C-alpha positions in Angstrom: 68.3 88.9 81.4 67.5 90.4 78.0 69.4 93.3 76.7 67.8 96.7 77.7 67.5 99.0 74.6 68.2 102.2 76.6 71.4 100.7 78.1 72.6 99.4 74.7 71.9 102.8 73.2 73.8 104.5 76.0 76.8 102.1 75.7 77.0 102.7 72.0 76.8 106.5 72.5 79.5 106.4 75.2 81.7 104.2 73.1 81.5 106.8 70.3 81.9 109.7 72.7 85.3 108.5 73.8 86.7 109.8 70.5 84.8 113.1 70.2 86.5 116.4 69.8 86.1 119.3 72.3 83.5 120.9 70.0 81.5 117.7 69.6 81.5 117.3 73.4 80.2 120.8 73.9 77.4 120.2 71.4 76.4 116.7 72.6 76.9 116.8 76.4 73.2 117.3 77.1 72.3 114.3 74.9 75.0 112.2 76.7 73.5 113.1 80.1 70.0 112.4 79.0 70.9 109.0 77.4 72.8 108.0 80.6 69.8 109.0 82.8 67.5 106.9 80.6 69.8 103.9 80.9 70.0 104.3 84.7 66.3 104.6 85.0 65.7 101.5 82.9 68.1 99.5 85.0 66.6 100.8 88.2 63.1 99.9 87.0 64.1 96.4 85.9 66.0 95.9 89.2 62.9 96.8 91.2 60.6 94.6 89.1 62.9 91.6 89.7 63.0 92.2 93.4 59.3 92.6 93.6 59.0 89.0 92.4 61.2 87.5 95.1 59.9 85.2 97.8 59.0 87.0 101.0 62.0 85.5 102.9 64.5 86.9 100.4 62.7 90.3 100.3 62.7 90.5 104.1 66.4 89.5 104.3 67.3 92.1 101.7 65.3 94.8 103.6 67.0 93.9 106.8 70.4 94.4 105.2 69.3 97.8 103.9 67.9 98.8 107.3 71.2 97.6 109.0 73.3 99.6 106.6 71.3 102.8 107.1 71.6 102.4 110.8 67.9 102.8 111.3 66.9 100.0 113.7 63.6 101.7 114.5 62.0 100.8 111.1 60.3 97.4 111.4 61.2 95.3 108.4 58.4 92.7 109.0 56.8 91.2 112.0 59.7 89.6 113.9 60.2 86.5 111.8 63.3 84.6 111.6 65.3 84.9 108.3 66.7 81.6 107.1 70.5 81.6 106.5 70.2 80.8 102.8 67.9 83.7 102.1 70.2 86.0 104.2 73.3 84.9 102.3 71.6 85.2 98.9 70.3 88.7 99.7 73.7 89.7 101.0 75.3 88.7 97.7 72.7 90.8 95.7 73.2 93.7 98.1 76.9 93.7 97.6 76.5 93.7 93.8 74.0 96.5 94.1 76.3 98.5 96.3 79.2 98.0 93.8 77.0 99.2 90.9 75.8 102.2 92.9 79.4 103.2 93.8 80.4 102.9 90.1 77.4 105.0 89.1 78.2 107.7 91.6 81.9 107.7 90.5 80.8 108.1 86.8 78.4 111.0 87.7 81.1 112.7 89.7 83.6 112.4 86.9 81.1 113.9 84.4 80.3 116.7 86.8 84.0 117.5 87.2 84.5 117.3 83.4 81.8 119.9 83.0 83.3 122.2 85.6 86.7 122.0 84.1 85.5 121.7 80.5 87.8 118.7 80.2 87.3 116.2 77.4 89.7 113.8 78.9 87.6 113.7 82.1 84.4 113.4 80.0 86.0 110.4 78.2 86.9 108.8 81.5 83.3 109.4 82.6 82.1 107.5 79.6 84.2 104.5 80.4 83.1 104.6 84.1 79.4 104.9 83.0 79.7 101.8 80.8 81.4 99.9 83.7 78.6 101.0 86.1 75.9 99.7 83.7 77.7 96.4 83.4 77.9 96.1 87.2 74.2 97.0 87.5 73.4 94.3 84.9 75.5 91.8 86.9 73.6 92.7 90.1 70.3 92.3 88.3 71.3 88.8 87.0 72.2 87.9 90.6 68.7 89.1 91.7 67.1 87.1 88.9 68.8 84.0 90.2 66.7 84.3 93.3 63.4 84.4 91.5 61.0 81.5 92.3 61.2 78.6 89.9 
């Protein structure tokens, strides 16, 4: 996986932001949010592009996991075809990595929201660290997804 410019820019900004003063945070918080949103969008787009290139068996296995998790058994994933165990296991590993990245992303966003409500630079700094961690987890999930691409 190549480095994504939006993510690298966001990581750099967040690393700098950890040492900002209160006044700097107040001036730059919109830029921080915008940069984070761009990084998340770039990662989401790459993640979807990789998954779109998967073999049908892996795609069906992943979709069945998503359907099971949502509890919606009325949505047909594909015509009732058997999913081979290796595809199911591979898809499950990617889904677990995706879920971990998603939880980290939501945690970072909640931390930023709370920092804004409280006008807390310490929470904003923590949000920066959590955002960087969430992007690293998302990159890890994408690398796992790339490993399932046809050779």
